[in-house]
C-alpha positions as CSV (number, residue, x, y, z in Angstrom):
1,M,-15.2,-29.2,-23.9
2,E,-12.4,-31.6,-24.2
3,S,-12.6,-33.1,-20.7
4,I,-16.2,-34.2,-21.0
5,P,-15.8,-37.7,-22.3
6,Y,-13.2,-38.4,-19.5
7,L,-15.9,-36.9,-17.1
8,A,-18.2,-39.4,-18.6
9,L,-15.8,-42.3,-18.4
10,V,-14.8,-41.6,-14.5
11,S,-18.7,-41.3,-13.8
12,A,-19.2,-44.6,-15.3
13,L,-16.7,-46.3,-13.6
14,A,-17.2,-44.3,-10.1
15,A,-21.3,-45.8,-10.8
16,L,-20.0,-49.1,-11.5
17,A,-17.6,-49.2,-8.0
18,L,-20.4,-48.1,-6.2
19,A,-22.7,-50.5,-7.5
20,S,-20.2,-53.1,-6.7
21,Y,-19.9,-52.0,-3.2
22,F,-23.7,-52.0,-2.6
23,F,-23.8,-55.7,-4.5
24,S,-21.4,-56.8,-1.6
25,T,-22.8,-55.2,1.2
26,V,-26.4,-56.8,0.3
27,K,-24.8,-60.1,-0.5
28,A,-23.1,-60.2,3.0
29,A,-26.1,-59.6,4.5
30,P,-27.9,-62.9,6.3
31,A,-30.4,-64.1,4.0
32,G,-32.7,-65.4,6.5
33,N,-34.0,-69.1,7.3
34,D,-34.1,-71.9,4.8
35,R,-37.6,-71.2,3.9
36,M,-36.7,-67.5,2.8
37,V,-33.8,-68.7,0.9
38,F,-35.7,-71.2,-1.0
39,L,-38.5,-68.4,-1.9
40,M,-35.7,-66.6,-3.1
41,T,-34.1,-68.9,-5.2
42,E,-37.7,-69.8,-6.9
43,I,-38.1,-65.8,-7.2
44,Q,-34.7,-65.7,-8.7
45,K,-35.4,-69.0,-11.2
46,G,-38.9,-67.1,-12.5
47,A,-37.2,-63.8,-12.7
48,K,-34.5,-65.1,-15.1
49,A,-37.1,-67.2,-17.0
50,F,-39.0,-63.8,-17.6
51,L,-35.9,-62.0,-18.8
52,R,-34.7,-64.7,-20.7
53,Q,-38.3,-64.7,-22.7
54,E,-38.3,-60.6,-22.8
55,Y,-34.6,-60.8,-24.5
56,T,-35.3,-63.4,-26.8
57,W,-38.4,-61.1,-28.1
58,V,-36.4,-58.3,-27.7
59,S,-33.9,-59.6,-29.8
60,F,-35.5,-59.4,-33.0
61,F,-36.2,-55.6,-32.4
62,V,-32.6,-55.2,-31.8
63,I,-31.7,-57.0,-34.9
64,A,-34.1,-55.1,-37.0
65,M,-32.6,-51.8,-35.9
66,V,-29.0,-53.1,-36.5
67,I,-29.8,-53.7,-40.0
68,L,-31.5,-50.4,-40.5
69,L,-29.0,-48.4,-38.9
70,A,-26.3,-50.0,-41.0
71,I,-28.0,-49.2,-44.2
72,I,-29.7,-45.6,-43.2
73,I,-27.1,-44.2,-41.1
74,A,-23.8,-46.0,-41.0
75,P,-22.2,-49.4,-40.2
76,L,-20.5,-48.0,-36.8
77,A,-23.9,-46.5,-35.7
78,S,-25.4,-50.3,-35.9
79,V,-22.0,-51.6,-33.7
80,S,-23.1,-48.7,-31.1
81,Y,-26.2,-49.9,-31.0
82,I,-25.6,-53.3,-30.6
83,I,-22.9,-52.5,-27.8
84,G,-25.8,-50.4,-25.9
85,A,-28.5,-52.8,-26.2
86,I,-25.9,-55.5,-24.8
87,L,-24.8,-53.3,-21.7
88,S,-28.7,-52.4,-21.3
89,A,-29.5,-56.4,-20.9
90,S,-26.8,-56.9,-18.6
91,A,-27.9,-53.9,-16.6
92,G,-30.9,-55.4,-16.4
93,Y,-29.9,-58.9,-15.5
94,I,-27.8,-57.6,-12.6
95,G,-30.4,-55.5,-11.4
96,M,-33.0,-58.3,-11.5
97,T,-30.7,-60.8,-9.5
98,V,-29.5,-58.5,-6.9
99,A,-33.5,-57.0,-6.2
100,T,-34.6,-60.7,-5.8
101,M,-31.5,-61.3,-4.0
102,A,-32.0,-58.0,-1.7
103,N,-35.8,-59.2,-0.9
104,A,-35.2,-61.9,1.2
105,R,-32.2,-59.9,2.9
106,T,-34.4,-57.3,3.5
107,T,-37.2,-59.5,5.4
108,E,-34.6,-61.0,7.4
109,A,-33.2,-57.6,8.3
110,A,-37.0,-56.2,8.8
111,K,-36.9,-58.6,11.9
112,E,-34.7,-56.0,13.8
113,G,-36.6,-53.1,12.4
114,P,-37.2,-50.6,9.8
115,A,-33.6,-49.0,10.5
116,K,-31.8,-52.4,9.4
117,A,-33.9,-53.1,6.3
118,L,-34.1,-49.9,4.6
119,P,-30.3,-49.9,4.0
120,V,-30.3,-53.5,2.4
121,A,-33.2,-52.4,0.3
122,Y,-32.1,-49.3,-0.7
123,R,-28.7,-50.7,-1.7
124,G,-30.5,-53.8,-3.5
125,G,-32.4,-51.2,-5.7
126,A,-29.7,-48.6,-6.0
127,V,-27.4,-51.7,-7.9
128,M,-29.8,-51.5,-11.1
129,G,-29.6,-47.8,-11.4
130,F,-25.7,-47.8,-11.0
131,S,-24.9,-50.6,-13.0
């Protein structure tokens, strides 16, 4: 039982290493022609604007929960909640960025067939899960 926290830490680090590897393989894939890169960039801008708006609204809820946790349970619980909220938001941002990056690259890889496109698409989506 004493090893469970270490197992969780090792698992988290392994997941981050795998996400990092998947990110690098997606980023290394060709992004396609200028039109595809333009569309990818525009979609990324829209996704980032959406996340900025979403995180603005979610921050009100997070602040309210932090105050309630600090008063009702313990101040340390509110610190844990803040850390979890920040890490969750970071995972969402990373996942959205890589997913939009993978779209054009998957389309470019699909020109050579589904066998080339599937690994790019899978790894692009897996980054969110592992981050």
